[in-house]
DRENNUGU-921735 format. One line per 8 residues: for each residue x, y, z of N, C-alpha, C. Coordinates in steps of 0.001 Angstrom, whole numbers, plus 524288, in hexadecimal, padded with zeros to 5 digits. Example, Ala and Ser with C-alpha at 12.3 -4.5 7.8 and 13.67 -1.06 7.14 Angstrom:
REM DRENNUGU-921735
83386 7E9C6 81E78 8300C 7EE6C 81E78 83390 7F31C 81E78 ~ 83232 7F736 81BA8 83566 7FBDC 81BE4 83264 8001E 81EBE
***
This chain:
REM DRENNUGU-921735
E52A4 1ED48 ABB04 E5443 1EA67 ABCBD E541C 1EBD0 AC43C ~ E51BE 1E8AD AC653 E50D7 1E9FE ACDCF E4F60 1E448 ACE69 ~ E4FA6 1E45D AD57B E50BD 1DD8E AD7BD E4C92 1DCA7 AD7F6 ~ E4BCC 1D878 AD95D E44B6 1D6C3 AD769 E42DA 1D512 ADD0B ~ E44A2 1D333 AE10C E42D7 1D1D0 AE6A2 E47EB 1D2D2 AEAE6 ~ E47DC 1D15B AED2C E488B 1CEF7 AF1B7 E4A41 1D4DC AF513 ~ E4F43 1D568 AFAAE E4E9E 1DAB2 AFA49 E5067 1DFA7 AF841 ~ E5290 1DE41 AF2D1 E5254 1E5C8 AEF92 E4C10 1E6B7 AEA3F
E4A46 1E41B AEDFA E450D 1E0EA AE95E E4465 1E629 AE687 ~ E426B 1E7B0 AE1B5 E4331 1EE5E ADE10 E47FA 1F0A9 ADD38 ~ E4E2C 1EFFA ADFC3 E5173 1F355 ADE08 E5191 1F3C0 AD7EB ~ E51EF 1F80A AD83F E54CE 1F678 AD0B2 E5AA5 1F67D AD1ED ~ E5BDC 1F40B ACBEE E6320 1F27A ACBC2 E6344 1F622 AC5EC ~ E6791 1F65E AC6A8 E6936 1FB4C AC1E7 E698D 1F523 ABCAF ~ E697D 1F875 ABA07 E68CC 1F611 AB288 E6CE4 1F5DB AB23D ~ E70C6 1F2C9 AB1E0 E765C 1EFD9 AAD63 E791D 1F6EB AA8ED
E7CEF 1F5FA AAB1C E7DD8 1FA5A AA743 E80FA 1F694 AA353 ~ E7F6E 1F333 AA238 E8327 1EFA5 A9C85 E7F76 1ECF2 A9A3E ~ E7E72 1EBB9 A9577 E7A31 1ECE4 A913A E7DDF 1E639 A93C6 ~ E7F6E 1E411 A92D7 E7F71 1DC7F A935E E7CCA 1DC29 A9971 ~ E7C53 1DE28 A9C20 E79AB 1DE57 A9F81 E73A8 1DD6B AA007 ~ E72EA 1D67D AA128 E6C0C 1D64F AA024 E6BA3 1D42F AA476 ~ E6798 1D678 AA937 E67FD 1D63D AAD0D E610D 1D0C3 AAE45 ~ E5FE6 1CDB8 AAFDD E5D3D 1C81E AAF73 E595D 1CC44 AAFDF
E5496 1CEF2 AAE1F E5052 1D202 AAE00 E4E0B 1CD0E AB49E ~ E4B71 1D2B2 AB53F E495B 1D163 ABB70 E4428 1CC0B ABBA1 ~ E3F97 1CE18 AB784 E3E71 1CA1E AB900 E405D 1C395 AB8ED ~ E4608 1C284 AB60E E48F2 1BCE6 AB36F E4A4E 1BC67 ABB8C ~ E4B02 1C199 ABD28 E50DA 1C1CF AC0BC E4C96 1BF0F AC5CC ~ E4933 1C00D AC5EC E4594 1BF4F ACA16 E4292 1BA74 AC9E3 ~ E4194 1B816 AC42F E3FD6 1B2B9 AC49D E431B 1AF52 AC65B ~ E492D 1B0A3 AC509 E4CB0 1ADE8 AC68A E4E74 1AE5C ACE0A
E4B1D 1B149 ACEC4 E4E70 1B043 AD528 E49CA 1AE44 AD73B ~ E42B9 1AEE1 AD4D4 E3F68 1AAD6 AD809 E4217 1A723 AD662 ~ E44D1 1A4F0 AD0D7 E45F9 1A050 AD24D E4A14 19DE2 AD4F0 ~ E4D6B 1A1B9 AD521 E5105 19EE6 AD931 E4F3F 19C5F ADE17 ~ E4CE5 1A309 ADF58 E4B43 1A1C9 AE5F9 E48FD 19BAA AE770 ~ E45A1 19888 AE26D E4479 1940B AE27D E49B0 18FBA AE1E6 ~ E4E0B 190B1 ADF38 E51FD 18C00 ADEDE E572B 18E88 AE321 ~ E56B3 19488 AE623 E5B8D 193C9 AEC0B E5AF4 18FA8 AEE85
E5F31 18E38 AED88 E60E4 18A8B AF382 E5F2A 18D70 AFAB7 ~ E6144 19477 AF7E3 E6190 192E6 AFF3A E5E8B 19AB3 AFD35 ~ E5EDF 19D7B B01CA E5BE1 1A328 B007D E5F7E 1A56D AFEC6 ~ E5C92 1A9E0 AFBC1 E5F56 1AB0C AFAC6 E640A 1B133 AFF85 ~ E62B1 1B1E4 B0400 E6790 1B2B8 B0689 E6E52 1AF3A B0562 ~ E6C6B 1AC4C B054E E6FEF 1A88E B0587 E7324 1A760 AFF43 ~ E731E 1A9B4 AFA41 E7564 1A9CD AF4B6 E772C 1AD1C AF437 ~ E7B63 1AA2B AF14C E7FFC 1AE54 AF1C4 E7E74 1AEEC AE89D
E7D41 1B16B AE880 E7DD4 1B2A6 AE185 E8123 1B464 ADECC ~ E834A 1B0D4 ADBF0 E882E 1B352 AD5E2 E8382 1B629 AD266 ~ E83F9 1BADD AD107 E81FD 1BD30 ACB18 E86C2 1BD53 AC70E ~ E8601 1BB78 AC4E8 E88ED 1BC0A ABDF4 E8998 1BB6E ABA70 ~ E8A8B 1C160 AB836 E87AB 1C222 AB41F E856F 1C3CA AB5A5 ~ E867D 1C619 ABA2F E835B 1CCB5 ABD43 E8157 1CE57 ABC56 ~ E8563 1D16E AB7F8 E8073 1D56E AB626 E80D8 1DA65 ABAE5 ~ E7A59 1DDDA AB962 E7846 1E091 ABCCC E77F8 1DD87 AC05C
E784C 1D9B8 AC2B8 E768C 1D778 AC7CA E71E7 1D6B7 ACCAA ~ E7062 1D61C AC6AA E6A80 1D4EF AC98C E6779 1D1E4 ACDAC ~ E6A08 1CFDC AC9D6 E68A7 1C8E4 ACC6B E6C7F 1C9F1 ACFB4 ~ E6F91 1C902 AD402 E72C0 1C8B2 AD858 E6DAA 1CC7B ADB72 ~ E6E5A 1D14F ADBE0 E6B6B 1D451 ADCEE E65A3 1D389 ADF6A ~ E6375 1CF3D ADA26 E5F9B 1CDA6 ADD12 E5F92 1C8B9 AE216 ~ E62D0 1C444 AE2E0 E64CA 1C3AB AE481 E653D 1C589 AE92F ~ E69A0 1C898 AE8A4 E69BD 1CC21 AEF30 E65B7 1CF69 AF047
E612A 1D295 AEE2C E5B26 1D274 AF1C0 E5A48 1CDBF AF397 ~ E5B14 1CAE7 AEDFD E5805 1C5F9 AF421 E5A57 1C282 AF735 ~ E5DB2 1C407 AFA4B E60EB 1C2B5 AFB4B E66AB 1C08D AFC1E ~ E6726 1BFD9 AF9B3 E6DAE 1BAF4 AF628 E711E 1BC96 AFAE5 ~ E7410 1B991 AFBC6 E78ED 1B69B B0144 E7C66 1BEA0 AFD85 ~ E7BDC 1BC64 AF9BD E80EB 1C136 AF355 E80BF 1BE8E AF0EA ~ E836C 1C2A2 AEB05 E836A 1C3DE AE7CD E86B6 1C491 AE5EA ~ E8B82 1C1FB AE268 E8D95 1C2AA ADDE8 E8DA5 1C535 AD866
E8E6A 1CA43 AD494 E8C68 1C9E0 AD141 E9227 1CA69 ACCD0 ~ E90B1 1C6B9 AC9E8 E96E0 1C7BC AC78A E94C1 1C739 AC17A ~ E9957 1CBE3 ABDDE E9815 1CC54 ABA6D E9E39 1D051 AB7D3 ~ E9E18 1D08C AB2E3 EA105 1D0CD AAF19 EA2F5 1D6CD AB078 ~ E9DA8 1DA40 AAE7C E9E39 1DE9B AB308 E9860 1DFBC AB6E8 ~ E9AA8 1E077 ABDAF E9600 1E1E8 ABE35 E92F5 1E786 AC005 ~ E9406 1EA9F ABD75 E9673 1EEF7 ABCEE E8FAC 1F251 AC00E ~ E8A62 1EEED ABB5C E85A2 1ED67 ABCA9 E8231 1ED98 AC2E7
E851D 1E6EE AC37C E84AB 1E385 AC898 E8732 1E7AD ACD36 ~ E8A82 1E957 ACBEA E8CF0 1ED52 AD136 E88AD 1F0C2 AD0EE ~ E85E1 1F4A8 ACDB4 E83B1 1F7BB ACE1F E7FE2 1F6B4 AD1E4 ~ E7C65 1F1FF AD134 E78BB 1F089 AD343 E7A05 1EE37 AD77F ~ E7DDF 1EA8F AD937 E7F84 1EAF0 ADD30 E802F 1ED77 AE158 ~ E8281 1F368 ADFEA E80B6 1F7A3 AE0E6 E7CAC 1FA81 AE3C1 ~ E77EB 1F7F1 AE116 E7273 1F873 AE536 E71DF 1F589 AE858 ~ E749D 1F2D5 AE949 E7356 1EEBC AEDFB E7744 1F113 AF227
E7782 1F3B3 AF60E E7D30 1F51C AF8B2 E7D0D 1F201 AFFBE ~ E75DB 1F1E9 AFEFA E75F6 1EE89 B065B E793B 1E994 B0356 ~ E7947 1E7A3 AFE67 E7B3F 1E181 AFE1A E8042 1E0B5 AFC77 ~ E845E 1E5D1 AFCCA E8847 1E495 AF9AF E8B3B 1E076 AFE66 ~ E8BDF 1E0BF AFFD1 E8E0E 1DC42 AFFF5 E8CD7 1D6D6 B0163 ~ E87E5 1D3C1 AFD1E E85FA 1D268 AFADB E876B 1D074 AF38B ~ E8858 1D546 AF1F7 E8978 1D446 AEB25 E9082 1D510 AED20 ~ E9122 1D1DA AE7D8 E95A6 1D0F3 AE694 E9637 1D188 AE006
E9C22 1D3CC ADD2F E997B 1D417 AD6E6 E9F3D 1D3D2 AD90A ~ E9F3D 1CFFD AD3A7 EA49F 1CE95 ACF0F EA529 1D090 AC9BB ~ EAA6A 1D39B AC91E EAD0B 1D29C AC376 EAB0D 1CD79 AC016 ~ EAA71 1CA80 AC052 EACE3 1C92D ABBB3 EA835 1C394 AB786 ~ EAE74 1C0FB AB5D6 EA7D7 1BD9C AB00B EA4EE 1B8F0 AB2DA ~ EA044 1B84F AB1EC E9CC7 1B575 AB594 E9FCD 1AE5D AB2AE ~ EA514 1B006 AADE7 EA45D 1A956 AAA4D EA847 1A9CD AABC7 ~ EAEB7 1AD6A AAF31 EB204 1AC8A AB244 EB1FF 1ADA3 AB5F1
EAFE5 1AC5D AB96D EB049 1ACC0 ABED3 EB513 1ADE6 AC30A ~ EB6F8 1ADD3 AC703 EBBF5 1AB1D AC8FE EBAB8 1A94C ACDE5 ~ EBA95 1A959 AD288 EB8BB 1A2E9 AD681 EB441 1A6F1 AD704 ~ EB256 1A3A2 AD993 EAE35 1A479 ADD22 EB0A4 1A77E AE2AC ~ EAD37 1AEC6 AE49B EAD1D 1AF9A AE90D EAA69 1AC95 AEDA9 ~ EA847 1A914 AEBCB EA459 1A7AE AEEF8 E9EAE 1A416 AECA7 ~ E9C29 19DD7 AED41 E9986 19B57 AEB13 E934C 1A00A AEB8E ~ E90BA 1A041 AE763 E89DC 1A0D3 AE801 E86A4 19E05 AE5EC
E826A 19E6C AE7E8 E7E65 19AF5 AE8FA E7983 19C91 AE4ED ~ E7A52 1A2FF AE0C6 E76E0 1A18C ADED5 E79B6 1A2B3 AD9B4 ~ E7697 1A3F7 AD5D7 E7B7C 1A55F AD06A E76E7 1A78A ACC83 ~ E7823 1AC85 ACA10 E751A 1AEEB AC65C E7938 1B128 AC34E ~ E79F6 1AF3A ABD58 E7B88 1ACEE AB8C0 E787B 1B1A2 AB532 ~ E78A1 1B770 AB57C E776C 1B613 AAFB0 E7B42 1B7DC AA919 ~ E7D50 1B819 AA711 E81AA 1B797 AA33F E7EDA 1BB63 A9E7C ~ E818A 1BD6C A9B7F E80BC 1BFAD A9878 E8005 1BB26 A9362
E7865 1BC80 A9110 E75AA 1B7AF A8E16 E788F 1B811 A88D6 ~ E78F8 1B16F A8809 E7A44 1AE18 A81BE E81D8 1AF87 A80C4 ~ E83D3 1B0F8 A86AF E8B00 1B228 A875D E8C43 1ABD4 A88C1 ~ E8B9D 1A828 A88F6 E8F6C 1A3A0 A8BA4 E8F33 1A52C A92C2 ~ E905E 1A784 A9351 E9024 1A8F3 A98D8 E8F59 1A451 A9ECF ~ E89F8 1A2A0 A9C67 E8984 1A382 AA2AF E8A61 19D49 AA2CB ~ E8CF7 199D0 AA030 E8D3A 194F6 AA0BE E93F5 1944D AA512 ~ E96F3 1983A AA185 E9D6F 1994E AA28D E9BBF 19BEF AA6FB
E98FE 19EDB AA860 E98DA 1A054 AAF00 E9613 19D9E AB320 ~ E925D 199E7 AB152 E9187 19510 AB654 E97FB 19260 AB6C1 ~ E99BA 18F4C AB1FC E9EC9 18DAE AB1F1 EA452 19058 AB780 ~ EA248 1955D AB55D EA820 19931 ABADE EA470 19938 ABEDC ~ EA05A 199A6 ABE47 EA0B5 199AF AC4C1 EA077 19467 AC7CD ~ EA026 191F7 AC36D E9FE5 189A6 AC74C EA70F 1892E AC8BE ~ EAA0A 188C6 AC43E EAF50 18A83 AC456 EB102 18F8D AC847 ~ EAFA2 190BB ACA93 EAFCC 1974E ACC0C EAE61 1954C AD2FF
EAC00 1916E AD275 EA6DF 19306 AD795 EA41E 194A3 AD966 ~ EA30F 19822 AD6BA E9CD2 19D25 AD95E E9980 19950 ADB5F ~ E973D 19612 AD954 E9293 19278 ADAAC E92CF 19118 AE002 ~ E8E58 18EB6 AE636 E8D82 18B33 AE9B3 E8A21 187C3 AE6E2 ~ E8D92 182B3 AE941 E8AA4 17E78 AE63D E831F 18052 AE90E ~ E80A3 17FB8 AE4F0 E7BA2 18091 AE2A7 E780E 182E0 AE02C ~ E7CD9 18974 AE11A E7B37 18C66 ADE64 E7947 18E4D AD9AA ~ E7306 191F0 ADBC6 E6F7F 19216 AD81E E719A 1952F AD3D4
E7098 1942B ACEEA E7381 198DC AC9B8 E6E63 198AB AC519 ~ E6F5A 19EBB AC4C0 E696D 1A033 AC1B0 E6DFB 1A276 ABCCF ~ E6CB4 19DD1 AB72D E6FE3 1A37F AB3E1 E6DD3 1A47F AAFAD ~ E6BBC 1AAD7 AAFB2 E68EC 1A9F8 AAAF6 E6C66 1A8E9 AA3DD ~ E6A3B 1A8EB AA17B E6AB7 1A99E A9C7B E64FB 1A9AE A99BB ~ E67C5 1AA22 A945E E6219 1AE64 A8D83 E605C 1A8EB A8EF2 ~ E5996 1A982 A8F7B E571B 1A460 A8E51 E5AFF 19D52 A8AB1 ~ E5B42 1A28A A8768 E5CBE 19DB1 A81BD E62B4 19BF5 A832D
E6567 19E40 A8686 E6909 19CE1 A85F6 E6BC7 197A9 A8B01 ~ E6F4A 193ED A8837 E6F35 190DB A8BC4 E7451 1910A A8F3B ~ E74D5 18CB9 A92E2 E775F 189E9 A94D4 E7BFB 186E2 A9974 ~ E7F10 184FC A9795 E8028 1827F A9946 E850B 180DE A9CF7 ~ E80A9 17DCC AA118 E8451 17C71 AA6D7 E8288 1779E AA821 ~ E875E 177DC AA9C3 E8812 171D3 AAB6C E8B08 17345 AB32D ~ E8A9A 16D18 AB3DC E8BCA 16C47 ABA82 E8EDB 171CB ABC05 ~ E8F76 172F6 AC019 E8B47 170C0 AC57F E8782 1758C AC32B
E85A2 17989 ABCE6 E81E9 17B64 AC16D E7AA5 175EB ABDA0 ~ E77E5 1772E AC005 E73D6 17435 AC001 E6EEA 177D9 ABF6C ~ E6B4A 176D2 ABA43 E6890 17987 AB875 E630E 17980 ABAA3 ~ E6040 17BA8 ABD91 E5C33 178A5 AC0D4 E5778 17F94 ABE5D ~ E586A 180DE ABCA3 E5268 182A6 ABA57 E5549 1867F AB5FF ~ E50EC 187EF AB330 E5263 18DAB AADD1 E4D38 18EAC AAD98 ~ E4D7E 1938D AAC48 E49AC 1989C AAB6F E4807 19D2B AA742 ~ E44F9 19E4E AA560 E4601 1A170 AA1A9 E42DB 1A674 AA18A
E435B 1AA94 AA268 E433B 1AE59 AA354 E44D4 1B228 A9EA4 ~ E400C 1B438 A99DE E429E 1B901 A96A8 E4631 1B6F0 A9302 ~ E4AF7 1B977 A920A E4F04 1B5A1 A8DC9 E52EA 1B4DF A92A5 ~ E523D 1B482 A9849 E5879 1B291 A9BD3 E5351 1ACE5 A9DCC ~ E58C6 1A9BC A9DEE E57D1 1A290 AA022 E5AD8 1A4FE AA4E7 ~ E59C9 1A1F4 AA974 E5995 19FB9 AABFC E5B78 19B99 AAD46 ~ E61CE 19ADF AAEA0 E62B4 1937D AB20C E6399 194AE AB5DB ~ E6064 18F44 ABAC0 E6230 1907E ABF84 E63EE 18B19 AC012
E6AAC 18AF5 AC161 E6C3C 1884A AC3E2 E6F9A 1848F AC866 ~ E6FB1 181C0 AC9D1 E712E 17F7A ACEFA E7752 17F0C ACD68 ~ E7991 1816A AD1B1 E7FDF 1802E AD1F3 E8110 17B13 AD3C8 ~ E8460 17683 AD286 E87A7 173BA AD32A E8013 17180 AD5B9 ~ E81D0 169DE AD737 E7D66 1670D AD80D E7B01 167A7 ADBFD ~ E76B0 16747 ADD32 E7394 168BC ADFED E72D9 1625B AE55A ~ E7489 162BB AE760 E75C0 15C4B AE9F1 E6FD9 15C8E AED6B
***
């Protein structure tokens, strides 16, 4: 695993120590970031990214390399994310880690403009996580949300999430949502 673009392009990340952690492949991550670049309402420097089911933290750290204002990594086991975050000492003030279940989040400490969710495949965790994010106030109006699920997995999402794009890369399906109604 490595950082694909930005200030830390080529920086190697530590591989996950837990067998159940399945990082998004570098090529798929690169494709998703290319799509994000065309869909963001503001530049990276104004984006506050929330990465739930963060695992290794690769997605959030990629956003940080591209200039994200801040990143928050949430997982029930933050050990792998914490090790990778430590590889970015100059960015420590922009990185927060939260040990929590994404399906039962506490009230939000702040609002996030960008979400990445990569729940374990086929366990039905993505929908309850999105509901928890909504109920606990984690997303800013019009936040862009990327949800990775297995390519044959279904995700029933109700308002206020609006599906705006869908892509499949290998075994992964990426759903792009806009949070709240776009005015």
